[in-house]
N, C-alpha and C positions, 0 to 999 in steps of 0.2 A: 851203605853210602861211602863214597870216596873220602879219604883223609888227605888233608893238605890241598895245595892249589891245583886247579885243573886248567889245562891248556888244550887247544884243539889237536886232534889226531888227523883231521882232514880239513881242507878248505876247498870251496867251490869258487874259483877265481874269475869266472866269466865264461864266455864273452857277454857283454850287455846285449839284451834283446835276442838271446839265443836259447831260451828255454830254461834258464837257471832257476827262475822262480817256480816253475812247474816241478823241476827236479827236487828242489828243497821241500816243496809241499809233499811230494811222494815220500821222501825220506823221513819227514818229521814224525810220522806215526810209527815208524819202525821201533819195536821195543828195545832194540840194542843201540839206538842212535839218540844223541842229545844234540840239539841245534840251538844256536843263539836266537833270540827272539826277533832280531832285525839285522840289517846290514851294518856291520861295525865300522868298516873302512879304517880299521886301526893302523894298518901298515902304510897308509898314505900320509906322508909328512904334512901335506897341506890340510889334512883333516884331523885325525885324532891321535897320531903318533906321540905328540907331546904329552898326552895324558899318562903315559908310562905303562909298564907291564902289570902293575898291581890293578890298574883300572881294567885292563884287558882280561886278566884272570877273573875279575869280579863278574864279568859278563857270562861266565860259565858256572857260577856257584850253584846253580840248580841241578847240575849233573850228578847222577847217582852212580849206579853200577853199569851204566851203558858202556858198551865196548868202544864205540866211536863217538867222538865229540867234535862238532864242526861249526863252521859259519860260512856264509856266502856273501861276498863283496865283489861285484864285477869291476869295481875301480882298481882291483889288483892286476888287471890286464889291460891297462891303458897307457902303456909306454909309447912315446916319450912324454905324453902330457903329465903323467905321474912317474917320476923316475925313482929308482932305488928300492922299489917295493920288494922284488925277490930277495935282495940281500938282507933286508930287515926281517923278512919272514924266516930266512935260513938261520939268522943269528939267534932267533928266539925258538924256532920250531924246526930244528935240523932234520927230523925224521918224519915230518908231516907228509901226508898224501895230498896231491893236488888234482882236482877234477876241473877240466877245461872243456866247455861246450863251444863248438863253432857252428856257424850257419852260413848259407850262401852269402858272401860278403856284401853284395849289392842289396839283397833283401834285408840284411841286418842294418845297413846304413839307412835304408828307407824307413824301416821300423823305428829306428832311433830318431830320425827326423820327425816322424809323425808323433812320437811320444813327446818330443821337445816342443812341437807345435801346439799340441793339446795342453801342455803345461805352461804355455806362454813364454817359453825360453827361446823360441825360434819364430821369426816372422818373415824371413826371406823365402823366396821360391826355392824348391828343392835343389835344382842345378846350382844356383848361386850359393846357397848355404854350404853344400857339400864341397864345392871347389874353393870356397873361402876359408873354411874351417878344417884344418888337416886332421883334427881328432876323429872326425867321422871315418876317414879312410884308414888312419893308423890303427884304430880299434879293430878294423877288419883285416889288418895284416897279421893273421894268426901265427904264421911261422915266426915272424918278428917277435911276437909276444912270447912264444914258446922258447925261443932262443935266449931271451933274458933269463928265464928260469933255469935253463940247462947250464948256465954259468955257475949256478949255486946248488943244484939238486941233481941226483942221479936220474937217468931217464926212467927207471922203474918206479919212481915216485910220482910220475905224471901220467894221468889217464886223459887222452884226448878223444872226444866223441863228437858226433855231429848232431845238431838239433833235428835234422831230418831223420836220423836214426831214432832219436828219442820219440819223435812223432809217429813214425811208421812202424817201429818195432819196439814199442814202449816196454813190454814185459822183459824182453831180452836185454835191452839197454839198461833198464833199472837193475836187473840182476847183475850185470857187469859192474855197475857202479858199486853195488852193495858188496860184491865179492872183493872189489878193489879196496874198499875201506874196512874190510874185515868183519862184516856182519853176515847174517844168514841171507844168502842170495835168493832163496825161494820165497821169501815173504813178499806179499803184494798189498798195497793200500787199497781200501775200498773205492777211492776216488781216482783210480788210475786212468780212467778214460777222460778225465777233465783236464783242460789246459788253463793255466793261470796267467794273469797279467797280460792278456792280449791287448794290443794297441787299439783295437777297434772298440774297446769298452768306452762308454761315454763319460763316466764319472772320472774327474781329473783332480789332481792335487797341485795347485799353483803355489809357488814359494811366496812367503810373506815378504814385506819390505826388508831390504838388506840390513838396515840398522837393527831391526828386531831379530833377524837371523843371527847376527853377530852376538847380540845379547844372550840369545838362547843357547848358542854354542858355548859361550863363556860360562854359562850356568852349570854345565856338566862338571866343571872343576869344583864347584861348591856343593855338589850333591844332588842336583836335579837328575832324576833317572833319564838316561839317554833315550829311552823309548818315548818318554814324554816330550823331550826336546824334538825328536823326529816328528811327532804328531803335531806339535804346536808350530813347527816351522813351515807348515803348509796349510792352506785353506782349501776346503773341498768346493767343487763346483761342477757344472755341466758344460760340456763343449762338444762341438762336432767339427769334423774336417772331411772334406770331400776326398776320401781315400782313393776313389777311382781316378780322380783327376791329378793325383800326386804320382807322377811317373818321371823317370829320367828321359831326357831327350836322347835320340840315337847318338848324337855326338858325345854327350856326357857319359852315357853308358859305355861307349867304345873307349873313351879316355880312361875311365875308371878300371875297366877290364885290363887295359894295357898296363896301368899302374900296378895292378894286383897280380899279374900273370906270374911273375917270378916267385912271389910269396906263395901263391897257390901250388906251384910246382914243388917248392920246398916242403910245403905242408904234406904232400904225398908221402914223404919219408916218415911222417908221424902217424898217418892214418892207414897206411898200407896200400897194396895194389888194387884193392876193390874200390878205393875212393875214386870217384869220377872227375874230381876237380871242378865240379859244377859247370863244366863246359868252358872254363876259363883257362886253366893251365894243366 
């Protein structure tokens, strides 16, 4: 067993709805990897940063002799909605390795919209919601997110992969991640062909009333386990959405592609010449 405090050697920073849950499930069984039990969101000032480094270290107390210790929080790549995250990470974890999964930006936006609709957080039609809430689009500005990190980290500390690559070449992509975080790249989980947290699943978790959520979040300070807080902050239910009917209008699709084109072109510099730009840039 390790002696002294344990901090992550790697973080999966996003992007939301881009296969990060599947990736973490694959990594979790690796004998050389220890992962936090849930998404910590520690480096987001609006969430748990105020709890301090001792709280963060305590989330990894179960780590033993594993080579790589990590956590996954897609909120770490939501600039400018959450600002200052890379700087906070660099101050505490200057040598950390960062894994960033990206996905066709419009597909990612649609998937997040469906997720929010199923969880009762979004009630507007797709076109209206996406054009009114800049977070949908900004989270799909992948080069923008990367550039925030490169102000604080060396390029060699950041691995950028596509969700399409994880889906279509799962074994090779997982091996690349495992080599990057410093563990045996040839290990494969038995559930490698399974995809996790797909939006089409019918079971949903709707947030409880806001006053109760505030009370539960405050209870972390006085010792309630954060995992318990996460569980109590949502109520399970069943919901459906007509996924086939949730599509962008031609005008909105064209507008979004125009907005994203320069970002996708910059992203080519991080993914290499084989990246096709999803037909956008």
